[in-house]
C-alpha positions as CSV (number, residue, x, y, z in Angstrom):
1,M,-123.3,153.4,212.6
2,K,-124.4,150.7,215.0
3,V,-125.6,153.3,217.5
4,L,-127.9,154.9,214.9
5,L,-129.5,151.5,214.1
6,T,-130.1,150.6,217.7
7,M,-131.6,154.0,218.5
8,T,-134.2,153.8,215.8
9,K,-135.9,150.8,217.5
10,Y,-136.6,153.0,220.5
11,L,-138.1,155.9,218.5
12,Q,-141.8,156.2,218.9
13,K,-144.6,158.6,217.8
14,C,-147.2,160.3,219.9
15,N,-150.9,159.7,219.0
16,N,-152.0,163.1,220.1
17,C,-149.4,165.6,218.9
18,N,-147.7,163.4,216.2
19,K,-144.2,164.3,217.6
20,Y,-141.5,161.7,217.9
21,G,-139.8,160.7,221.2
22,L,-137.8,158.0,222.8
23,Q,-139.3,155.0,224.3
24,N,-139.8,155.2,228.1
25,P,-141.3,152.9,230.8
26,E,-144.6,154.9,231.0
27,S,-145.0,155.2,227.2
28,K,-146.0,158.8,227.7
29,C,-145.1,161.7,225.4
30,H,-142.8,164.3,227.0
31,Y,-144.6,167.2,225.1
32,C,-148.3,166.5,225.7
33,G,-148.6,163.4,227.9
34,G,-150.2,161.3,225.1
35,M,-149.5,157.7,224.4
36,L,-146.4,156.7,222.4
37,M,-146.8,154.1,219.7
38,N,-144.5,152.3,217.3
39,P,-144.6,154.3,214.0
40,R,-143.4,151.4,211.8
41,P,-145.7,148.7,210.3
42,P,-145.1,145.1,211.1
43,K,-142.9,142.9,208.9
44,F,-144.6,141.5,205.8
45,S,-145.1,137.8,205.5
46,L,-147.1,135.7,203.0
47,I,-147.9,133.4,205.9
48,D,-149.9,135.9,208.0
49,K,-151.0,134.3,211.2
50,Y,-153.1,137.3,212.3
51,G,-154.5,138.4,208.9
52,K,-158.1,137.4,209.6
53,Y,-158.1,139.4,212.9
54,R,-156.6,142.4,211.3
55,L,-159.1,142.3,208.5
56,E,-162.0,142.1,211.0
57,Y,-160.6,145.1,212.9
58,F,-160.3,147.2,209.7
59,K,-163.8,146.2,208.6
60,E,-165.2,147.3,212.0
61,D,-163.2,150.5,211.9
62,F,-164.4,151.3,208.3
63,D,-168.0,150.7,209.3
64,K,-167.7,153.0,212.3
65,K,-166.2,155.8,210.2
66,F,-168.3,155.6,207.0
67,K,-171.7,154.1,207.9
């Protein structure tokens, strides 16, 4: 069971083709060459050190998409 838990932290998702792959030094997808990203959200905390930065980012992103 320990092997399965440690393997999941290396699992990443491609931004282009949305396929999953294992983490590699180049962070490149083996299928399409896109960039691999961590598919899991960060841990939740009531004391959010970066909350104001995240909120600014989402506001800018929202404005770009819908205005």
